[in-house]
All heavy atoms as a GROMACS GRO file, in nm:
protein
  478
    1MET      N    1  20.320  13.542  13.093
    1MET     CA    2  20.382  13.633  13.000
    1MET      C    3  20.482  13.563  12.908
    1MET      O    4  20.529  13.624  12.814
    1MET     CB    5  20.456  13.743  13.077
    1MET     CG    6  20.369  13.840  13.152
    1MET     SD    7  20.268  13.940  13.045
    1MET     CE    8  20.110  13.896  13.107
    2SER      N    9  20.510  13.437  12.933
    2SER     CA   10  20.608  13.368  12.851
    2SER      C   11  20.562  13.351  12.706
    2SER      O   12  20.645  13.335  12.618
    2SER     CB   13  20.641  13.232  12.910
    2SER     OG   14  20.526  13.149  12.912
    3ARG      N   15  20.433  13.360  12.681
    3ARG     CA   16  20.381  13.345  12.545
    3ARG      C   17  20.354  13.480  12.478
    3ARG      O   18  20.304  13.484  12.366
    3ARG     CB   19  20.253  13.263  12.547
    3ARG     CG   20  20.278  13.120  12.587
    3ARG     CD   21  20.152  13.040  12.576
    3ARG     NE   22  20.179  12.902  12.613
    3ARG     CZ   23  20.087  12.813  12.635
    3ARG    NH1   24  19.960  12.847  12.626
    3ARG    NH2   25  20.119  12.691  12.668
    4ALA      N   26  20.383  13.586  12.547
    4ALA     CA   27  20.355  13.719  12.492
    4ALA      C   28  20.442  13.748  12.371
    4ALA      O   29  20.561  13.719  12.369
    4ALA     CB   30  20.380  13.825  12.599
    5ASP      N   31  20.378  13.804  12.270
    5ASP     CA   32  20.447  13.848  12.148
    5ASP      C   33  20.458  14.000  12.159
    5ASP      O   34  20.363  14.073  12.129
    5ASP     CB   35  20.366  13.806  12.026
    5ASP     CG   36  20.431  13.849  11.895
    5ASP    OD1   37  20.553  13.874  11.894
    5ASP    OD2   38  20.360  13.857  11.794
    6TRP      N   39  20.572  14.049  12.206
    6TRP     CA   40  20.592  14.191  12.234
    6TRP      C   41  20.623  14.268  12.106
    6TRP      O   42  20.705  14.225  12.027
    6TRP     CB   43  20.705  14.210  12.335
    6TRP     CG   44  20.672  14.151  12.468
    6TRP    CD1   45  20.716  14.033  12.519
    6TRP    CD2   46  20.585  14.207  12.566
    6TRP    NE1   47  20.662  14.012  12.643
    6TRP    CE2   48  20.581  14.118  12.675
    6TRP    CE3   49  20.509  14.324  12.574
    6TRP    CZ2   50  20.506  14.142  12.789
    6TRP    CZ3   51  20.434  14.348  12.688
    6TRP    CH2   52  20.433  14.257  12.794
    7ARG      N   53  20.557  14.384  12.091
    7ARG     CA   54  20.580  14.470  11.974
    7ARG      C   55  20.599  14.614  12.020
    7ARG      O   56  20.532  14.659  12.112
    7ARG     CB   57  20.459  14.466  11.879
    7ARG     CG   58  20.432  14.332  11.820
    7ARG     CD   59  20.313  14.332  11.725
    7ARG     NE   60  20.191  14.378  11.791
    7ARG     CZ   61  20.119  14.484  11.753
    7ARG    NH1   62  20.154  14.555  11.648
    7ARG    NH2   63  20.009  14.518  11.817
    8LYS      N   64  20.689  14.684  11.952
    8LYS     CA   65  20.708  14.827  11.974
    8LYS      C   66  20.631  14.902  11.867
    8LYS      O   67  20.613  14.854  11.755
    8LYS     CB   68  20.855  14.866  11.961
    8LYS     CG   69  20.938  14.835  12.080
    8LYS     CD   70  21.074  14.899  12.063
    8LYS     CE   71  21.180  14.815  12.128
    8LYS     NZ   72  21.312  14.869  12.109
    9SER      N   73  20.591  15.023  11.900
    9SER     CA   74  20.523  15.107  11.803
    9SER      C   75  20.614  15.137  11.686
    9SER      O   76  20.735  15.155  11.701
    9SER     CB   77  20.482  15.239  11.869
    9SER     OG   78  20.439  15.332  11.772
   10SER      N   79  20.554  15.146  11.568
   10SER     CA   80  20.632  15.186  11.450
   10SER      C   81  20.678  15.330  11.461
   10SER      O   82  20.768  15.373  11.389
   10SER     CB   83  20.548  15.166  11.324
   10SER     OG   84  20.432  15.246  11.330
   11ARG      N   85  20.620  15.406  11.552
   11ARG     CA   86  20.659  15.545  11.574
   11ARG      C   87  20.776  15.558  11.671
   11ARG      O   88  20.825  15.668  11.695
   11ARG     CB   89  20.541  15.625  11.627
   11ARG     CG   90  20.431  15.638  11.526
   11ARG     CD   91  20.321  15.723  11.578
   11ARG     NE   92  20.215  15.732  11.479
   11ARG     CZ   93  20.120  15.821  11.482
   11ARG    NH1   94  20.116  15.909  11.581
   11ARG    NH2   95  20.029  15.823  11.390
   12SER      N   96  20.818  15.449  11.730
   12SER     CA   97  20.930  15.454  11.824
   12SER      C   98  21.059  15.487  11.750
   12SER      O   99  21.087  15.431  11.645
   12SER     CB  100  20.947  15.318  11.894
   12SER     OG  101  20.836  15.289  11.972
   13GLY      N  102  21.134  15.576  11.807
   13GLY     CA  103  21.262  15.612  11.748
   13GLY      C  104  21.374  15.531  11.810
   13GLY      O  105  21.351  15.425  11.869
   14ASN      N  106  21.493  15.581  11.800
   14ASN     CA  107  21.610  15.513  11.857
   14ASN      C  108  21.649  15.571  11.992
   14ASN      O  109  21.762  15.556  12.035
   14ASN     CB  110  21.728  15.525  11.759
   14ASN     CG  111  21.704  15.446  11.632
   14ASN    OD1  112  21.637  15.344  11.636
   14ASN    ND2  113  21.756  15.495  11.521
   15THR      N  114  21.556  15.635  12.062
   15THR     CA  115  21.587  15.699  12.189
   15THR      C  116  21.585  15.604  12.306
   15THR      O  117  21.634  15.636  12.413
   15THR     CB  118  21.488  15.814  12.218
   15THR    OG1  119  21.357  15.757  12.231
   15THR    CG2  120  21.490  15.918  12.108
   16GLY      N  121  21.526  15.486  12.289
   16GLY     CA  122  21.517  15.390  12.398
   16GLY      C  123  21.404  15.421  12.494
   16GLY      O  124  21.390  15.355  12.596
   17GLN      N  125  21.323  15.519  12.464
   17GLN     CA  126  21.210  15.558  12.549
   17GLN      C  127  21.081  15.498  12.494
   17GLN      O  128  20.990  15.568  12.456
   17GLN     CB  129  21.199  15.712  12.552
   17GLN     CG  130  21.322  15.783  12.596
   17GLN     CD  131  21.346  15.770  12.746
   17GLN    OE1  132  21.253  15.756  12.822
   17GLN    NE2  133  21.471  15.774  12.787
   18CYS      N  134  21.072  15.367  12.492
   18CYS     CA  135  20.961  15.300  12.426
   18CYS      C  136  20.886  15.208  12.522
   18CYS      O  137  20.941  15.162  12.621
   18CYS     CB  138  21.011  15.215  12.310
   18CYS     SG  139  21.108  15.308  12.191
   19VAL      N  140  20.763  15.182  12.487
   19VAL     CA  141  20.687  15.078  12.554
   19VAL      C  142  20.659  14.968  12.452
   19VAL      O  143  20.661  14.993  12.332
   19VAL     CB  144  20.556  15.129  12.616
   19VAL    CG1  145  20.582  15.228  12.726
   19VAL    CG2  146  20.465  15.189  12.511
   20GLU      N  147  20.636  14.850  12.503
   20GLU     CA  148  20.602  14.737  12.416
   20GLU      C  149  20.463  14.688  12.455
   20GLU      O  150  20.424  14.694  12.572
   20GLU     CB  151  20.702  14.624  12.434
   20GLU     CG  152  20.841  14.659  12.388
   20GLU     CD  153  20.942  14.549  12.414
   20GLU    OE1  154  20.943  14.494  12.525
   20GLU    OE2  155  21.020  14.520  12.322
   21LEU      N  156  20.390  14.639  12.358
   21LEU     CA  157  20.254  14.593  12.377
   21LEU      C  158  20.242  14.448  12.330
   21LEU      O  159  20.292  14.413  12.223
   21LEU     CB  160  20.158  14.681  12.298
   21LEU     CG  161  20.010  14.644  12.296
   21LEU    CD1  162  19.949  14.656  12.434
   21LEU    CD2  163  19.937  14.733  12.197
   22ALA      N  164  20.178  14.366  12.410
   22ALA     CA  165  20.147  14.227  12.372
   22ALA      C  166  19.995  14.213  12.372
   22ALA      O  167  19.931  14.231  12.474
   22ALA     CB  168  20.209  14.128  12.468
   23GLN      N  169  19.938  14.182  12.254
   23GLN     CA  170  19.794  14.166  12.243
   23GLN      C  171  19.753  14.025  12.203
   23GLN      O  172  19.637  14.001  12.176
   23GLN     CB  173  19.738  14.266  12.140
   23GLN     CG  174  19.747  14.409  12.187
   23GLN     CD  175  19.681  14.503  12.090
   23GLN    OE1  176  19.732  14.522  11.981
   23GLN    NE2  177  19.570  14.560  12.129
   24ASN      N  178  19.848  13.934  12.200
   24ASN     CA  179  19.817  13.798  12.157
   24ASN      C  180  19.778  13.705  12.272
   24ASN      O  181  19.755  13.587  12.250
   24ASN     CB  182  19.938  13.738  12.084
   24ASN     CG  183  20.056  13.717  12.176
   24ASN    OD1  184  20.095  13.807  12.251
   24ASN    ND2  185  20.114  13.599  12.172
   25LEU      N  186  19.766  13.756  12.392
   25LEU     CA  187  19.733  13.674  12.508
   25LEU      C  188  19.580  13.659  12.521
   25LEU      O  189  19.507  13.753  12.491
   25LEU     CB  190  19.789  13.739  12.635
   25LEU     CG  191  19.940  13.765  12.632
   25LEU    CD1  192  19.981  13.857  12.744
   25LEU    CD2  193  20.015  13.633  12.638
   26PRO      N  194  19.533  13.545  12.567
   26PRO     CA  195  19.388  13.526  12.578
   26PRO      C  196  19.328  13.620  12.684
   26PRO      O  197  19.375  13.625  12.798
   26PRO     CB  198  19.372  13.380  12.620
   26PRO     CG  199  19.506  13.329  12.653
   26PRO     CD  200  19.608  13.427  12.606
   27ASP      N  201  19.231  13.698  12.643
   27ASP     CA  202  19.151  13.784  12.731
   27ASP      C  203  19.222  13.905  12.789
   27ASP      O  204  19.159  13.985  12.857
   27ASP     CB  205  19.088  13.703  12.846
   27ASP     CG  206  19.002  13.590  12.795
   27ASP    OD1  207  18.927  13.612  12.699
   27ASP    OD2  208  19.011  13.480  12.852
   28VAL      N  209  19.353  13.919  12.771
   28VAL     CA  210  19.425  14.034  12.826
   28VAL      C  211  19.528  14.087  12.727
   28VAL      O  212  19.565  14.019  12.631
   28VAL     CB  213  19.498  13.999  12.959
   28VAL    CG1  214  19.402  13.959  13.067
   28VAL    CG2  215  19.604  13.894  12.939
   29SER      N  216  19.571  14.210  12.753
   29SER     CA  217  19.684  14.271  12.682
   29SER      C  218  19.782  14.317  12.788
   29SER      O  219  19.744  14.340  12.903
   29SER     CB  220  19.636  14.391  12.599
   29SER     OG  221  19.550  14.350  12.497
   30ALA      N  222  19.907  14.333  12.751
   30ALA     CA  223  20.008  14.374  12.848
   30ALA      C  224  20.097  14.482  12.787
   30ALA      O  225  20.120  14.485  12.666
   30ALA     CB  226  20.093  14.254  12.889
   31ILE      N  227  20.145  14.570  12.875
   31ILE     CA  228  20.235  14.679  12.836
   31ILE      C  229  20.356  14.674  12.928
   31ILE      O  230  20.342  14.655  13.048
   31ILE     CB  231  20.165  14.816  12.849
   31ILE    CG1  232  20.044  14.823  12.757
   31ILE    CG2  233  20.262  14.929  12.818
   31ILE    CD1  234  19.960  14.948  12.776
   32ARG      N  235  20.476  14.693  12.869
   32ARG     CA  236  20.597  14.696  12.951
   32ARG      C  237  20.695  14.799  12.894
   32ARG      O  238  20.684  14.842  12.780
   32ARG     CB  239  20.664  14.558  12.958
   32ARG     CG  240  20.726  14.514  12.827
   32ARG     CD  241  20.790  14.378  12.840
   32ARG     NE  242  20.856  14.339  12.716
   32ARG     CZ  243  20.914  14.224  12.695
   32ARG    NH1  244  20.914  14.132  12.791
   32ARG    NH2  245  20.972  14.198  12.580
   33ASP      N  246  20.791  14.834  12.976
   33ASP     CA  247  20.898  14.926  12.937
   33ASP      C  248  21.001  14.847  12.857
   33ASP      O  249  21.057  14.750  12.904
   33ASP     CB  250  20.962  14.983  13.064
   33ASP     CG  251  21.068  15.088  13.038
   33ASP    OD1  252  21.122  15.095  12.926
   33ASP    OD2  253  21.099  15.162  13.132
   34SER      N  254  21.027  14.891  12.734
   34SER     CA  255  21.117  14.815  12.648
   34SER      C  256  21.260  14.811  12.697
   34SER      O  257  21.333  14.719  12.668
   34SER     CB  258  21.113  14.869  12.504
   34SER     OG  259  21.162  15.001  12.501
   35LYS      N  260  21.301  14.913  12.774
   35LYS     CA  261  21.440  14.912  12.822
   35LYS      C  262  21.456  14.840  12.956
   35LYS      O  263  21.568  14.821  13.002
   35LYS     CB  264  21.494  15.055  12.829
   35LYS     CG  265  21.429  15.147  12.927
   35LYS     CD  266  21.487  15.288  12.914
   35LYS     CE  267  21.424  15.385  13.008
   35LYS     NZ  268  21.280  15.398  13.002
   36ALA      N  269  21.344  14.798  13.016
   36ALA     CA  270  21.352  14.723  13.142
   36ALA      C  271  21.244  14.615  13.146
   36ALA      O  272  21.160  14.612  13.236
   36ALA     CB  273  21.337  14.820  13.259
   37PRO      N  274  21.244  14.524  13.050
   37PRO     CA  275  21.138  14.422  13.044
   37PRO      C  276  21.136  14.329  13.165
   37PRO      O  277  21.031  14.273  13.199
   37PRO     CB  278  21.168  14.346  12.916
   37PRO     CG  279  21.311  14.371  12.887
   37PRO     CD  280  21.341  14.508  12.942
   38GLU      N  281  21.248  14.316  13.233
   38GLU     CA  282  21.255  14.229  13.350
   38GLU      C  283  21.175  14.284  13.468
   38GLU      O  284  21.148  14.213  13.565
   38GLU     CB  285  21.401  14.206  13.392
   38GLU     CG  286  21.472  14.327  13.451
   38GLU     CD  287  21.517  14.434  13.351
   38GLU    OE1  288  21.510  14.411  13.229
   38GLU    OE2  289  21.559  14.540  13.396
   39GLN      N  290  21.133  14.410  13.461
   39GLN     CA  291  21.056  14.470  13.570
   39GLN      C  292  20.907  14.438  13.564
   39GLN      O  293  20.830  14.484  13.646
   39GLN     CB  294  21.078  14.621  13.573
   39GLN     CG  295  21.218  14.658  13.613
   39GLN     CD  296  21.238  14.807  13.625
   39GLN    OE1  297  21.147  14.886  13.606
   39GLN    NE2  298  21.360  14.846  13.655
   40GLY      N  299  20.867  14.359  13.466
   40GLY     CA  300  20.728  14.316  13.459
   40GLY      C  301  20.645  14.401  13.366
   40GLY      O  302  20.696  14.487  13.293
   41ALA      N  303  20.515  14.378  13.370
   41ALA     CA  304  20.424  14.443  13.276
   41ALA      C  305  20.296  14.482  13.347
   41ALA      O  306  20.260  14.425  13.450
   41ALA     CB  307  20.393  14.348  13.161
   42LEU      N  308  20.228  14.580  13.290
   42LEU     CA  309  20.093  14.613  13.332
   42LEU      C  310  19.999  14.528  13.248
   42LEU      O  311  20.013  14.522  13.125
   42LEU     CB  312  20.063  14.761  13.306
   42LEU     CG  313  20.150  14.862  13.381
   42LEU    CD1  314  20.118  15.003  13.332
   42LEU    CD2  315  20.128  14.850  13.530
   43VAL      N  316  19.905  14.460  13.312
   43VAL     CA  317  19.814  14.371  13.241
   43VAL      C  318  19.673  14.429  13.249
   43VAL      O  319  19.627  14.468  13.356
   43VAL     CB  320  19.818  14.229  13.302
   43VAL    CG1  321  19.721  14.137  13.232
   43VAL    CG2  322  19.959  14.173  13.295
   44PHE      N  323  19.608  14.437  13.133
   44PHE     CA  324  19.475  14.493  13.121
   44PHE      C  325  19.382  14.394  13.051
   44PHE      O  326  19.426  14.322  12.962
   44PHE     CB  327  19.478  14.619  13.031
   44PHE     CG  328  19.561  14.732  13.083
   44PHE    CD1  329  19.695  14.744  13.046
   44PHE    CD2  330  19.506  14.828  13.164
   44PHE    CE1  331  19.772  14.850  13.090
   44PHE    CE2  332  19.582  14.936  13.210
   44PHE     CZ  333  19.715  14.947  13.173
   45THR      N  334  19.254  14.398  13.087
   45THR     CA  335  19.156  14.330  13.003
   45THR      C  336  19.146  14.412  12.875
   45THR      O  337  19.190  14.528  12.870
   45THR     CB  338  19.017  14.323  13.070
   45THR    OG1  339  18.967  14.456  13.086
   45THR    CG2  340  19.023  14.250  13.203
   46LYS      N  341  19.089  14.356  12.772
   46LYS     CA  342  19.077  14.430  12.645
   46LYS      C  343  18.998  14.560  12.664
   46LYS      O  344  19.042  14.665  12.617
   46LYS     CB  345  19.014  14.343  12.537
   46LYS     CG  346  19.084  14.210  12.512
   46LYS     CD  347  19.221  14.223  12.451
   46LYS     CE  348  19.281  14.085  12.426
   46LYS     NZ  349  19.407  14.085  12.362
   47PRO      N  350  18.883  14.561  12.735
   47PRO     CA  351  18.812  14.688  12.756
   47PRO      C  352  18.892  14.788  12.840
   47PRO      O  353  18.887  14.909  12.815
   47PRO     CB  354  18.683  14.647  12.828
   47PRO     CG  355  18.663  14.503  12.794
   47PRO     CD  356  18.802  14.447  12.779
   48GLN      N  357  18.966  14.741  12.939
   48GLN     CA  358  19.049  14.830  13.020
   48GLN      C  359  19.157  14.895  12.935
   48GLN      O  360  19.184  15.015  12.950
   48GLN     CB  361  19.114  14.754  13.136
   48GLN     CG  362  19.021  14.715  13.246
   48GLN     CD  363  19.088  14.623  13.348
   48GLN    OE1  364  19.176  14.544  13.315
   48GLN    NE2  365  19.044  14.633  13.471
   49LEU      N  366  19.221  14.818  12.848
   49LEU     CA  367  19.325  14.873  12.762
   49LEU      C  368  19.267  14.977  12.668
   49LEU      O  369  19.325  15.084  12.649
   49LEU     CB  370  19.396  14.764  12.682
   49LEU     CG  371  19.506  14.815  12.588
   49LEU    CD1  372  19.618  14.881  12.666
   49LEU    CD2  373  19.560  14.703  12.502
   50SER      N  374  19.152  14.950  12.613
   50SER     CA  375  19.086  15.045  12.524
   50SER      C  376  19.058  15.176  12.597
   50SER      O  377  19.087  15.284  12.544
   50SER     CB  378  18.958  14.985  12.469
   50SER     OG  379  18.893  15.078  12.386
   51ALA      N  380  19.006  15.169  12.717
   51ALA     CA  381  18.977  15.289  12.796
   51ALA      C  382  19.106  15.362  12.831
   51ALA      O  383  19.112  15.486  12.823
   51ALA     CB  384  18.900  15.252  12.923
   52PHE      N  385  19.209  15.290  12.870
   52PHE     CA  386  19.338  15.350  12.904
   52PHE      C  387  19.395  15.426  12.785
   52PHE      O  388  19.435  15.542  12.796
   52PHE     CB  389  19.435  15.241  12.951
   52PHE     CG  390  19.575  15.290  12.975
   52PHE    CD1  391  19.605  15.368  13.085
   52PHE    CD2  392  19.678  15.256  12.888
   52PHE    CE1  393  19.735  15.413  13.108
   52PHE    CE2  394  19.807  15.300  12.910
   52PHE     CZ  395  19.836  15.378  13.021
   53LEU      N  396  19.398  15.363  12.668
   53LEU     CA  397  19.454  15.427  12.549
   53LEU      C  398  19.370  15.548  12.506
   53LEU      O  399  19.426  15.649  12.462
   53LEU     CB  400  19.468  15.326  12.436
   53LEU     CG  401  19.570  15.215  12.460
   53LEU    CD1  402  19.568  15.115  12.345
   53LEU    CD2  403  19.709  15.271  12.482
   54THR      N  404  19.240  15.539  12.520
   54THR     CA  405  19.153  15.654  12.489
   54THR      C  406  19.188  15.772  12.578
   54THR      O  407  19.200  15.886  12.532
   54THR     CB  408  19.005  15.615  12.506
   54THR    OG1  409  18.974  15.514  12.410
   54THR    CG2  410  18.913  15.735  12.486
   55ASN      N  411  19.209  15.747  12.708
   55ASN     CA  412  19.244  15.853  12.802
   55ASN      C  413  19.383  15.910  12.774
   55ASN      O  414  19.404  16.031  12.785
   55ASN     CB  415  19.235  15.803  12.946
   55ASN     CG  416  19.092  15.783  12.990
   55ASN    OD1  417  19.001  15.851  12.943
   55ASN    ND2  418  19.070  15.690  13.081
   56VAL      N  419  19.478  15.825  12.738
   56VAL     CA  420  19.611  15.872  12.703
   56VAL      C  421  19.605  15.964  12.582
   56VAL      O  422  19.659  16.075  12.581
   56VAL     CB  423  19.709  15.755  12.677
   56VAL    CG1  424  19.838  15.801  12.614
   56VAL    CG2  425  19.737  15.679  12.807
   57LYS      N  426  19.536  15.919  12.477
   57LYS     CA  427  19.526  15.998  12.354
   57LYS      C  428  19.456  16.130  12.376
   57LYS      O  429  19.487  16.229  12.311
   57LYS     CB  430  19.453  15.918  12.247
   57LYS     CG  431  19.535  15.801  12.194
   57LYS     CD  432  19.453  15.719  12.096
   57LYS     CE  433  19.528  15.594  12.054
   57LYS     NZ  434  19.446  15.511  11.964
   58ALA      N  435  19.362  16.134  12.469
   58ALA     CA  436  19.287  16.257  12.498
   58ALA      C  437  19.365  16.350  12.592
   58ALA      O  438  19.319  16.461  12.620
   58ALA     CB  439  19.152  16.221  12.561
   59GLY      N  440  19.481  16.305  12.642
   59GLY     CA  441  19.562  16.387  12.732
   59GLY      C  442  19.509  16.390  12.874
   59GLY      O  443  19.553  16.474  12.954
   60LEU      N  444  19.418  16.302  12.908
   60LEU     CA  445  19.358  16.304  13.042
   60LEU      C  446  19.453  16.257  13.152
   60LEU      O  447  19.424  16.276  13.269
   60LEU     CB  448  19.231  16.218  13.042
   60LEU     CG  449  19.120  16.266  12.948
   60LEU    CD1  450  19.003  16.169  12.950
   60LEU    CD2  451  19.075  16.406  12.987
   61LEU      N  452  19.564  16.196  13.114
   61LEU     CA  453  19.660  16.148  13.214
   61LEU      C  454  19.786  16.233  13.219
   61LEU      O  455  19.880  16.200  13.292
   61LEU     CB  456  19.696  16.000  13.185
   61LEU     CG  457  19.576  15.906  13.180
   61LEU    CD1  458  19.620  15.766  13.142
   61LEU    CD2  459  19.502  15.905  13.313
   62ASP      N  460  19.787  16.342  13.142
   62ASP     CA  461  19.902  16.433  13.144
   62ASP      C  462  19.906  16.507  13.277
   62ASP      O  463  19.804  16.537  13.336
   62ASP     CB  464  19.894  16.535  13.029
   62ASP     CG  465  19.905  16.469  12.893
   62ASP    OD1  466  19.942  16.352  12.885
   62ASP    OD2  467  19.875  16.538  12.794
   63ARG      N  468  20.024  16.542  13.320
   63ARG     CA  469  20.040  16.620  13.443
   63ARG      C  470  20.042  16.765  13.413
   63ARG      O  471  20.083  16.817  13.323
   63ARG     CB  472  20.167  16.580  13.516
   63ARG     CG  473  20.154  16.444  13.575
   63ARG     CD  474  20.275  16.415  13.656
   63ARG     NE  475  20.257  16.287  13.722
   63ARG     CZ  476  20.327  16.249  13.822
   63ARG    NH1  477  20.419  16.324  13.871
   63ARG    NH2  478  20.306  16.132  13.876
   0.00000   0.00000   0.00000
Protein backbone atom coordinates (compact mmCIF):
# COMPACT_ATOMS: atom_id res chain seq x y z
CA MET A 1 0.00 0.00 0.00
CA SER A 2 2.99 2.31 0.23
CA ARG A 3 2.69 3.11 -3.49
CA ALA A 4 -1.04 3.73 -3.41
CA ASP A 5 -2.24 7.05 -4.78
CA TRP A 6 -5.29 7.72 -2.59
CA ARG A 7 -8.13 9.89 -3.92
CA LYS A 8 -11.38 11.11 -2.40
CA SER A 9 -14.54 11.49 -4.41
CA SER A 10 -15.20 14.93 -5.81
CA ARG A 11 -18.64 14.55 -4.19
CA SER A 12 -17.13 14.34 -0.72
CA GLY A 13 -18.06 17.24 1.48
CA ASN A 14 -16.39 18.58 4.59
CA THR A 15 -18.16 16.13 6.92
CA GLY A 16 -15.20 13.78 7.27
CA GLN A 17 -17.40 10.83 6.29
CA CYS A 18 -15.39 9.85 3.22
CA VAL A 19 -13.70 6.87 1.69
CA GLU A 20 -10.57 6.99 -0.41
CA LEU A 21 -9.84 4.87 -3.46
CA ALA A 22 -6.47 3.83 -4.89
CA GLN A 23 -6.60 2.43 -8.43
CA ASN A 24 -2.96 2.84 -9.43
CA LEU A 25 -1.81 -0.48 -7.94
CA PRO A 26 -1.01 -3.41 -10.25
CA ASP A 27 -3.95 -5.83 -10.57
CA VAL A 28 -5.84 -4.50 -7.51
CA SER A 29 -7.71 -1.48 -6.17
CA ALA A 30 -8.03 -0.50 -2.53
CA ILE A 31 -10.59 1.39 -0.44
CA ARG A 32 -10.02 2.90 3.01
CA ASP A 33 -11.69 5.20 5.51
CA SER A 34 -10.26 8.69 5.02
CA LYS A 35 -10.54 9.58 8.71
CA ALA A 36 -8.76 6.40 9.85
CA PRO A 37 -6.25 5.43 7.14
CA GLU A 38 -4.05 3.68 9.70
CA GLN A 39 -6.73 0.99 10.08
CA GLY A 40 -5.88 -0.47 6.69
CA ALA A 41 -7.78 -0.94 3.46
CA LEU A 42 -10.08 -3.33 1.68
CA VAL A 43 -8.27 -4.73 -1.37
CA PHE A 44 -10.16 -5.90 -4.45
CA THR A 45 -9.22 -7.26 -7.83
CA LYS A 46 -10.45 -4.98 -10.61
CA PRO A 47 -13.47 -7.26 -11.39
CA GLN A 48 -14.32 -7.55 -7.68
CA LEU A 49 -14.28 -3.77 -7.28
CA SER A 50 -16.50 -3.35 -10.31
CA ALA A 51 -19.03 -5.85 -8.92
CA PHE A 52 -18.89 -4.25 -5.46
CA LEU A 53 -19.53 -0.74 -6.82
CA THR A 54 -22.35 -2.01 -9.05
CA ASN A 55 -24.03 -3.55 -5.99
CA VAL A 56 -23.54 -0.41 -3.91
CA LYS A 57 -25.04 1.80 -6.63
CA ALA A 58 -28.00 -0.57 -7.00
CA GLY A 59 -28.68 -0.40 -3.24
CA LEU A 60 -28.16 -4.14 -2.83
CA LEU A 61 -25.99 -3.64 0.27
CA ASP A 62 -28.34 -1.24 2.05
CA ARG A 63 -29.82 -2.39 5.35
